[in-house]
ZADO-1210 file (C-alpha; in nm, 4 decimals, padded with zeros to 6 digits):
<atoms>
<atom x="05.5122" y="-03.8736" z="-02.8018" code="MET" pos="1"/>
<atom x="05.2654" y="-03.6056" z="-02.9763" code="ARG" pos="2"/>
<atom x="05.3920" y="-03.4541" z="-03.2845" code="ASN" pos="3"/>
<atom x="05.5826" y="-03.0920" z="-03.2044" code="GLN" pos="4"/>
<atom x="05.4083" y="-02.9106" z="-03.5293" code="SER" pos="5"/>
<atom x="05.0598" y="-02.9793" z="-03.4163" code="GLU" pos="6"/>
<atom x="04.9031" y="-02.6919" z="-03.2027" code="PRO" pos="7"/>
<atom x="04.8270" y="-02.7551" z="-02.8289" code="ALA" pos="8"/>
<atom x="04.4752" y="-02.7865" z="-02.7559" code="VAL" pos="9"/>
<atom x="04.3647" y="-02.4729" z="-02.4657" code="GLU" pos="10"/>
<atom x="04.1328" y="-02.6385" z="-02.2311" code="ALA" pos="11"/>
<atom x="03.8214" y="-02.3994" z="-02.2347" code="ALA" pos="12"/>
<atom x="03.7581" y="-02.5067" z="-01.8450" code="PHE" pos="13"/>
<atom x="04.0396" y="-02.4283" z="-01.6155" code="LEU" pos="14"/>
<atom x="04.0357" y="-02.5352" z="-01.2443" code="ASN" pos="15"/>
<atom x="04.1418" y="-02.3541" z="-00.9305" code="VAL" pos="16"/>
<atom x="04.4951" y="-02.4555" z="-00.9638" code="GLN" pos="17"/>
<atom x="04.5552" y="-02.4167" z="-01.3305" code="ASN" pos="18"/>
<atom x="04.3233" y="-02.0537" z="-01.3042" code="ALA" pos="19"/>
<atom x="04.5653" y="-01.9026" z="-01.0379" code="ALA" pos="20"/>
<atom x="04.8630" y="-02.0086" z="-01.2284" code="THR" pos="21"/>
<atom x="04.6946" y="-01.8681" z="-01.5661" code="TYR" pos="22"/>
<atom x="04.5798" y="-01.5453" z="-01.3698" code="MET" pos="23"/>
<atom x="04.9622" y="-01.5119" z="-01.1771" code="GLY" pos="24"/>
<atom x="04.7944" y="-01.4879" z="-00.8481" code="ILE" pos="25"/>
<atom x="04.8028" y="-01.7117" z="-00.5521" code="SER" pos="26"/>
<atom x="04.4943" y="-02.0461" z="-00.4959" code="VAL" pos="27"/>
<atom x="04.4184" y="-01.9012" z="-00.1877" code="ASN" pos="28"/>
<atom x="04.3576" y="-01.5426" z="-00.3596" code="ALA" pos="29"/>
<atom x="04.0877" y="-01.7335" z="-00.5713" code="LEU" pos="30"/>
<atom x="03.9235" y="-01.8847" z="-00.2585" code="TYR" pos="31"/>
<atom x="03.9299" y="-01.5573" z="-00.0840" code="VAL" pos="32"/>
<atom x="03.7815" y="-01.3659" z="-00.4020" code="TRP" pos="33"/>
<atom x="03.5017" y="-01.6806" z="-00.4674" code="ARG" pos="34"/>
<atom x="03.3991" y="-01.6378" z="-00.1045" code="HIS" pos="35"/>
<atom x="03.3372" y="-01.3281" z="-00.0941" code="ARG" pos="36"/>
<atom x="03.1656" y="-01.3084" z="-00.4558" code="ARG" pos="37"/>
<atom x="03.4416" y="-01.0553" z="-00.6051" code="GLN" pos="38"/>
<atom x="03.6787" y="-01.2247" z="-00.8419" code="GLY" pos="39"/>
<atom x="03.5870" y="-01.3707" z="-01.1693" code="PRO" pos="40"/>
<atom x="03.2803" y="-01.5959" z="-01.2593" code="PRO" pos="41"/>
<atom x="03.3484" y="-01.9543" z="-01.1196" code="SER" pos="42"/>
<atom x="03.1253" y="-02.2665" z="-01.1120" code="PHE" pos="43"/>
<atom x="03.0882" y="-02.6045" z="-00.9536" code="ARG" pos="44"/>
<atom x="03.1373" y="-02.9089" z="-01.2170" code="MET" pos="45"/>
<atom x="03.0871" y="-03.2217" z="-01.2052" code="GLY" pos="46"/>
<atom x="02.9326" y="-03.5036" z="-00.9445" code="PRO" pos="47"/>
<atom x="03.2765" y="-03.4047" z="-00.7098" code="GLY" pos="48"/>
<atom x="03.1797" y="-03.0284" z="-00.7446" code="GLY" pos="49"/>
<atom x="03.4958" y="-02.9268" z="-00.8784" code="ARG" pos="50"/>
<atom x="03.5374" y="-02.5295" z="-00.8623" code="VAL" pos="51"/>
<atom x="03.5889" y="-02.4103" z="-01.2244" code="MET" pos="52"/>
<atom x="03.6705" y="-02.1229" z="-01.4395" code="TYR" pos="53"/>
<atom x="03.5641" y="-02.0548" z="-01.8034" code="ARG" pos="54"/>
<atom x="03.9051" y="-01.9054" z="-01.9677" code="ARG" pos="55"/>
<atom x="03.7485" y="-01.6764" z="-02.1571" code="ASP" pos="56"/>
<atom x="03.5092" y="-01.5644" z="-01.8552" code="LEU" pos="57"/>
<atom x="03.8678" y="-01.5057" z="-01.6977" code="LEU" pos="58"/>
<atom x="04.0400" y="-01.2805" z="-01.9703" code="ASP" pos="59"/>
<atom x="03.6815" y="-01.0855" z="-02.0106" code="ALA" pos="60"/>
<atom x="03.7086" y="-01.0148" z="-01.5830" code="TRP" pos="61"/>
<atom x="04.1006" y="-00.9215" z="-01.6146" code="LEU" pos="62"/>
<atom x="03.9764" y="-00.6691" z="-01.8816" code="SER" pos="63"/>
<atom x="03.7312" y="-00.5080" z="-01.6687" code="GLU" pos="64"/>
<atom x="03.9900" y="-00.4931" z="-01.4178" code="GLN" pos="65"/>
<atom x="04.2386" y="-00.3416" z="-01.5964" code="GLN" pos="66"/>
<atom x="03.9699" y="-00.0679" z="-01.7441" code="GLN" pos="67"/>
<atom x="03.8497" y="-00.0034" z="-01.3699" code="ALA" pos="68"/>
<atom x="04.1605" y="00.1007" z="-01.2835" code="ASP" pos="69"/>
<atom x="04.3210" y="00.4347" z="-01.3084" code="SER" pos="70"/>
<atom x="04.6369" y="00.3600" z="-01.4087" code="ARG" pos="71"/>
<atom x="04.5749" y="00.1878" z="-01.7135" code="SER" pos="72"/>
<atom x="04.2681" y="00.3863" z="-01.7675" code="ASN" pos="73"/>
<atom x="04.3816" y="00.7497" z="-01.8955" code="PRO" pos="74"/>
<atom x="03.9768" y="00.8291" z="-01.8911" code="ALA" pos="75"/>
<atom x="04.0039" y="00.6899" z="-01.4740" code="LEU" pos="76"/>
<atom x="04.2733" y="00.8861" z="-01.4144" code="ASN" pos="77"/>
<atom x="04.2244" y="01.2002" z="-01.1892" code="PRO" pos="78"/>
<atom x="04.5455" y="01.4304" z="-01.2746" code="LEU" pos="79"/>
<atom x="04.3742" y="01.4091" z="-01.6652" code="ASN" pos="80"/>
<atom x="04.0250" y="01.6042" z="-01.5533" code="LYS" pos="81"/>
<atom x="04.0829" y="01.9826" z="-01.5089" code="ALA" pos="82"/>
<atom x="04.1495" y="02.1083" z="-01.1595" code="PRO" pos="83"/>
<atom x="03.8015" y="02.1612" z="-00.9779" code="TRP" pos="84"/>
<atom x="03.7092" y="02.5134" z="-00.9214" code="GLN" pos="85"/>
<atom x="03.5528" y="02.6627" z="-00.6441" code="ARG" pos="86"/>
<atom x="03.2330" y="02.8759" z="-00.6616" code="GLU" pos="87"/>
<atom x="03.2761" y="03.2431" z="-00.5612" code="ARG" pos="88"/>
<atom x="03.0108" y="03.4256" z="-00.3443" code="HIS" pos="89"/>
<atom x="02.9284" y="03.7494" z="-00.3913" code="ARG" pos="90"/>
<atom x="02.8633" y="03.9682" z="-00.0488" code="ALA" pos="91"/>
<atom x="02.5142" y="04.0592" z="-00.0597" code="ALA" pos="92"/>
</atoms>
């Protein structure tokens, strides 16, 4: 039995199931993203070639996704930009 006062060691590498749980998404989503080369960076580890994810890279990828979304990044929100003004052409 582990002493409750000792901090739990968090794994630096997560398998697909644990990475999906960590991110709050389905395992299938991770497999589809990996196949399309769209999701967080992953690699194969060991002789069996298990797909693994580094926890720090998952956090970095999630942060990038958040910054790329106009709902969470005010700089990208189109409502924060000045309205586009149409140029008026003068009659010759």
